[in-house]
C-alpha atoms as a printed R data frame, in Angstrom:
    type eleno elety resid chain resno       x      y       z
1   ATOM     1    CA   MET     A     1   0.000  0.000   0.000
2   ATOM     2    CA   LEU     A     2   2.739  2.446  -0.974
3   ATOM     3    CA   SER     A     3   2.769  5.080  -3.646
4   ATOM     4    CA   ARG     A     4   5.708  4.840  -6.078
5   ATOM     5    CA   ILE     A     5   6.509  8.518  -5.615
6   ATOM     6    CA   GLY     A     6   5.905  8.400  -1.866
7   ATOM     7    CA   ARG     A     7   8.439  5.596  -1.388
8   ATOM     8    CA   LYS     A     8  11.377  7.746  -2.467
9   ATOM     9    CA   PRO     A     9  13.169  9.558   0.359
10  ATOM    10    CA   ILE     A    10  13.742 13.307  -0.010
11  ATOM    11    CA   PRO     A    11  17.447 14.201   0.225
12  ATOM    12    CA   LEU     A    12  18.170 17.289   2.345
13  ATOM    13    CA   PRO     A    13  20.821 19.571   0.813
14  ATOM    14    CA   ASP     A    14  23.346 21.354   3.055
15  ATOM    15    CA   GLY     A    15  21.762 24.231   4.943
16  ATOM    16    CA   VAL     A    16  18.179 22.947   4.743
17  ATOM    17    CA   LYS     A    17  16.365 22.013   7.958
18  ATOM    18    CA   VAL     A    18  12.932 20.387   8.277
19  ATOM    19    CA   GLU     A    19  11.035 20.698  11.548
20  ATOM    20    CA   ILE     A    20   7.797 18.766  12.127
21  ATOM    21    CA   LYS     A    21   5.291 20.196  14.595
22  ATOM    22    CA   GLU     A    22   1.872 18.882  15.654
23  ATOM    23    CA   ASP     A    23  -0.090 20.658  12.895
24  ATOM    24    CA   LYS     A    24   2.567 22.217  10.628
25  ATOM    25    CA   ILE     A    25   5.885 21.670   8.895
26  ATOM    26    CA   ILE     A    26   8.643 24.296   8.875
27  ATOM    27    CA   VAL     A    27  11.291 24.120   6.143
28  ATOM    28    CA   GLN     A    28  14.256 26.512   6.364
29  ATOM    29    CA   GLY     A    29  17.036 27.031   3.872
30  ATOM    30    CA   PRO     A    30  19.387 29.593   2.347
31  ATOM    31    CA   LYS     A    31  16.581 31.222   0.266
32  ATOM    32    CA   GLY     A    32  14.056 31.534   3.103
33  ATOM    33    CA   ARG     A    33  11.545 29.802   5.352
34  ATOM    34    CA   LEU     A    34   8.261 28.056   4.533
35  ATOM    35    CA   GLU     A    35   5.629 27.196   7.117
36  ATOM    36    CA   LYS     A    36   2.905 24.906   5.756
37  ATOM    37    CA   PRO     A    37   0.084 22.829   7.250
38  ATOM    38    CA   ARG     A    38   0.924 19.180   7.835
39  ATOM    39    CA   PRO     A    39  -0.569 16.834   5.193
40  ATOM    40    CA   PRO     A    40  -3.144 14.366   6.576
41  ATOM    41    CA   LEU     A    41  -2.940 10.540   6.564
42  ATOM    42    CA   VAL     A    42   0.894 10.397   6.480
43  ATOM    43    CA   GLU     A    43   3.760 10.210   8.942
44  ATOM    44    CA   ILE     A    44   6.890 12.251   8.267
45  ATOM    45    CA   LYS     A    45  10.283 11.284   9.686
46  ATOM    46    CA   VAL     A    46  13.539 13.235   9.434
47  ATOM    47    CA   GLU     A    47  16.585 10.927   9.544
48  ATOM    48    CA   ASP     A    48  20.158 12.223   9.066
49  ATOM    49    CA   LYS     A    49  20.271 13.802   5.571
50  ATOM    50    CA   GLU     A    50  16.832 12.744   4.291
51  ATOM    51    CA   VAL     A    51  13.109 12.978   4.957
52  ATOM    52    CA   LYS     A    52  10.844  9.933   4.659
53  ATOM    53    CA   VAL     A    53   7.090 10.080   4.152
54  ATOM    54    CA   LEU     A    54   5.236  6.983   5.390
55  ATOM    55    CA   PRO     A    55   1.540  6.150   5.035
56  ATOM    56    CA   ALA     A    56  -0.473  6.209   8.262
57  ATOM    57    CA   GLU     A    57  -2.059  3.025   9.574
58  ATOM    58    CA   VAL     A    58  -5.789  3.311   8.836
59  ATOM    59    CA   GLN     A    59  -8.814  1.169   8.112
60  ATOM    60    CA   LYS     A    60  -9.077 -0.704   4.821
61  ATOM    61    CA   ARG     A    61 -11.798  1.573   3.410
62  ATOM    62    CA   LEU     A    62  -9.342  4.530   3.486
63  ATOM    63    CA   ALA     A    63  -6.494  2.611   1.804
64  ATOM    64    CA   THR     A    64  -6.799  4.304  -1.615
65  ATOM    65    CA   LYS     A    65  -6.990  7.748  -0.028
66  ATOM    66    CA   VAL     A    66  -3.875  7.018   2.021
67  ATOM    67    CA   LYS     A    67  -1.998  5.920  -1.107
68  ATOM    68    CA   ALA     A    68  -2.973  9.140  -2.905
69  ATOM    69    CA   PHE     A    69  -2.044 11.349   0.055
70  ATOM    70    CA   HIS     A    70   1.243  9.482   0.443
71  ATOM    71    CA   GLY     A    71   2.462 10.486  -3.023
72  ATOM    72    CA   LEU     A    72   1.003 13.998  -2.767
73  ATOM    73    CA   ALA     A    73   2.609 14.694   0.623
74  ATOM    74    CA   ARG     A    74   6.007 13.532  -0.633
75  ATOM    75    CA   ALA     A    75   5.755 15.709  -3.766
76  ATOM    76    CA   LEU     A    76   4.710 18.779  -1.757
77  ATOM    77    CA   LEU     A    77   7.476 18.288   0.797
78  ATOM    78    CA   ASN     A    78  10.036 17.874  -1.991
79  ATOM    79    CA   ASN     A    79   8.830 21.144  -3.586
80  ATOM    80    CA   TRP     A    80   9.241 22.943  -0.253
81  ATOM    81    CA   VAL     A    81  12.792 21.612   0.185
82  ATOM    82    CA   VAL     A    82  13.788 22.538  -3.381
83  ATOM    83    CA   GLY     A    83  12.138 25.964  -2.989
84  ATOM    84    CA   VAL     A    84  14.089 27.008   0.101
85  ATOM    85    CA   TYR     A    85  17.326 25.677  -1.427
86  ATOM    86    CA   LYS     A    86  17.134 26.790  -5.096
87  ATOM    87    CA   GLY     A    87  13.856 28.695  -5.523
88  ATOM    88    CA   PHE     A    88  11.446 28.574  -8.466
89  ATOM    89    CA   THR     A    89  11.055 30.788 -11.532
90  ATOM    90    CA   LYS     A    90   8.275 31.178 -14.054
91  ATOM    91    CA   SER     A    91   8.442 33.501 -17.052
92  ATOM    92    CA   LEU     A    92   5.708 35.093 -19.141
93  ATOM    93    CA   ASP     A    93   5.924 36.676 -22.591
94  ATOM    94    CA   ILE     A    94   3.893 39.717 -23.634
95  ATOM    95    CA   VAL     A    95   3.111 39.642 -27.360
96  ATOM    96    CA   GLY     A    96   1.282 42.435 -29.184
97  ATOM    97    CA   LEU     A    97   2.067 45.747 -30.829
98  ATOM    98    CA   GLY     A    98   2.201 48.496 -28.201
99  ATOM    99    CA   TYR     A    99   1.841 46.077 -25.267
100 ATOM   100    CA   LYS     A   100   4.088 47.076 -22.370
101 ATOM   101    CA   ALA     A   101   5.017 45.991 -18.853
102 ATOM   102    CA   ASP     A   102   6.638 48.000 -16.094
103 ATOM   103    CA   LEU     A   103   7.496 47.317 -12.457
104 ATOM   104    CA   LYS     A   104   7.055 49.962  -9.766
105 ATOM   105    CA   GLY     A   105   7.982 48.542  -6.348
106 ATOM   106    CA   ASP     A   106   5.883 45.411  -5.947
107 ATOM   107    CA   THR     A   107   3.224 46.494  -8.478
108 ATOM   108    CA   LEU     A   108   3.297 45.283 -12.072
109 ATOM   109    CA   ILE     A   109   1.804 47.808 -14.513
110 ATOM   110    CA   LEU     A   110   0.569 46.236 -17.745
111 ATOM   111    CA   SER     A   111  -0.572 48.066 -20.879
112 ATOM   112    CA   VAL     A   112  -2.130 45.226 -22.848
113 ATOM   113    CA   GLY     A   113  -4.772 46.721 -25.142
114 ATOM   114    CA   TYR     A   114  -7.264 48.027 -22.588
115 ATOM   115    CA   SER     A   115  -8.218 51.728 -22.346
116 ATOM   116    CA   HIS     A   116  -6.298 51.913 -19.061
117 ATOM   117    CA   PRO     A   117  -3.140 50.331 -17.651
118 ATOM   118    CA   VAL     A   118  -3.794 47.310 -15.410
119 ATOM   119    CA   GLU     A   119  -2.042 47.293 -12.043
120 ATOM   120    CA   PHE     A   120  -1.240 43.884 -10.539
121 ATOM   121    CA   LYS     A   121   0.092 43.803  -6.972
122 ATOM   122    CA   LEU     A   122   2.563 40.955  -6.478
123 ATOM   123    CA   PRO     A   123   1.853 38.768  -3.427
124 ATOM   124    CA   LYS     A   124   4.356 38.632  -0.581
125 ATOM   125    CA   GLY     A   125   6.997 36.012  -1.347
126 ATOM   126    CA   VAL     A   126   7.062 36.589  -5.122
127 ATOM   127    CA   SER     A   127   9.466 38.982  -6.836
128 ATOM   128    CA   ALA     A   128   9.454 39.982 -10.491
129 ATOM   129    CA   LYS     A   129  11.804 41.305 -13.160
130 ATOM   130    CA   VAL     A   130  10.670 42.922 -16.398
131 ATOM   131    CA   GLN     A   131  12.932 42.918 -19.435
132 ATOM   132    CA   ARG     A   132  12.650 43.606 -23.148
133 ATOM   133    CA   GLY     A   133  11.901 40.584 -25.286
134 ATOM   134    CA   ALA     A   134  13.241 39.453 -28.634
135 ATOM   135    CA   GLY     A   135  11.389 38.804 -31.896
136 ATOM   136    CA   ASP     A   136   7.614 39.151 -31.555
137 ATOM   137    CA   VAL     A   137   7.874 39.211 -27.739
138 ATOM   138    CA   GLN     A   138   7.698 42.842 -26.571
139 ATOM   139    CA   PHE     A   139   8.403 42.221 -22.875
140 ATOM   140    CA   GLN     A   140   9.217 39.286 -20.648
141 ATOM   141    CA   ILE     A   141   8.150 39.020 -16.994
142 ATOM   142    CA   ILE     A   142  10.233 36.691 -14.790
143 ATOM   143    CA   LEU     A   143   8.656 35.690 -11.470
144 ATOM   144    CA   GLU     A   144  10.769 34.213  -8.665
145 ATOM   145    CA   GLY     A   145   9.956 32.788  -5.240
146 ATOM   146    CA   ILE     A   146  10.459 29.891  -2.846
147 ATOM   147    CA   ASP     A   147   6.852 28.635  -2.914
148 ATOM   148    CA   LYS     A   148   6.204 26.790  -6.190
149 ATOM   149    CA   GLU     A   149   2.433 26.929  -5.754
150 ATOM   150    CA   LEU     A   150   2.427 30.703  -5.143
151 ATOM   151    CA   VAL     A   151   4.751 31.447  -8.086
152 ATOM   152    CA   GLY     A   152   2.623 29.323 -10.437
153 ATOM   153    CA   GLN     A   153  -0.664 30.844  -9.234
154 ATOM   154    CA   THR     A   154   0.731 34.372  -9.606
155 ATOM   155    CA   ALA     A   155   1.827 33.583 -13.181
156 ATOM   156    CA   ALA     A   156  -1.653 32.201 -13.952
157 ATOM   157    CA   ASN     A   157  -3.322 35.322 -12.509
158 ATOM   158    CA   ILE     A   158  -1.100 37.607 -14.630
159 ATOM   159    CA   ARG     A   159  -1.820 35.514 -17.748
160 ATOM   160    CA   LYS     A   160  -5.554 35.788 -17.017
161 ATOM   161    CA   ILE     A   161  -5.388 39.599 -17.445
162 ATOM   162    CA   ARG     A   162  -4.994 39.188 -21.234
163 ATOM   163    CA   PRO     A   163  -4.864 35.533 -22.368
164 ATOM   164    CA   PRO     A   164  -3.443 34.961 -25.861
165 ATOM   165    CA   GLU     A   165  -6.026 35.163 -28.620
166 ATOM   166    CA   PRO     A   166  -6.073 32.535 -31.395
167 ATOM   167    CA   TYR     A   167  -5.900 34.787 -34.502
168 ATOM   168    CA   LYS     A   168  -2.751 36.865 -34.078
169 ATOM   169    CA   GLY     A   169  -1.487 35.327 -30.835
170 ATOM   170    CA   LYS     A   170  -1.532 38.664 -28.985
171 ATOM   171    CA   GLY     A   171  -1.677 38.565 -25.198
172 ATOM   172    CA   ILE     A   172   0.241 37.250 -22.197
173 ATOM   173    CA   ARG     A   173   1.533 33.686 -22.439
174 ATOM   174    CA   TYR     A   174   3.954 31.415 -20.636
175 ATOM   175    CA   THR     A   175   7.415 31.309 -22.206
176 ATOM   176    CA   GLY     A   176   7.478 28.381 -24.609
177 ATOM   177    CA   GLU     A   177   3.664 27.992 -24.673
178 ATOM   178    CA   LYS     A   178   2.306 27.036 -28.099
179 ATOM   179    CA   ILE     A   179  -0.825 28.896 -29.178
180 ATOM   180    CA   LEU     A   180  -3.136 27.133 -31.613
181 ATOM   181    CA   ARG     A   181  -3.757 29.687 -34.330
182 ATOM   182    CA   LYS     A   182  -6.949 30.001 -36.381
183 ATOM   183    CA   ALA     A   183  -7.060 31.075 -40.024
184 ATOM   184    CA   GLY     A   184  -9.524 33.972 -39.677
185 ATOM   185    CA   LYS     A   185 -11.841 35.371 -42.393
186 ATOM   186    CA   GLY     A   186  -9.379 35.197 -45.267
187 ATOM   187    CA   GLY     A   187  -8.387 31.631 -44.474
188 ATOM   188    CA   LYS     A   188 -11.233 29.919 -46.412
189 ATOM   189    CA   LYS     A   189 -10.335 28.982 -49.978
């Protein structure tokens, strides 16, 4: 009754400490500190330079749930360890004539085809850099942080401001994202 992912121990790099409390887990490293709620239905043990996630002993009717939570808890804990050691980045491309991005403090100001500039306040724990793009990319926004979930959700919220449209591909997209293009009116022959 073990998940394949959950079976693997999580190696702790130098400078990373994991502390398990009653209801939360604290992970500290060179990049920062994460304090997260403890995942249910699993036991977490810290032994010399690795962390092991073990399924909790429960009744048979909860066995499939325990297996799912086992793999999930291990993946989340691994993301927290990697985050405080290396950090995570996500980059977005702004494509469209006249589309601009600027950063003032912790507020991202986007001019993406609306009658007014859109201001997006970055959440605590996420930093951004704005740089000029190359080719059809006008600007590139690079988000960085130690919490993978928060960095990814922030990128999704920024993309939601002006998602790429299918005719010319204008909008905000993830770097490397492929946009399915449509032919438009002149495409029928």
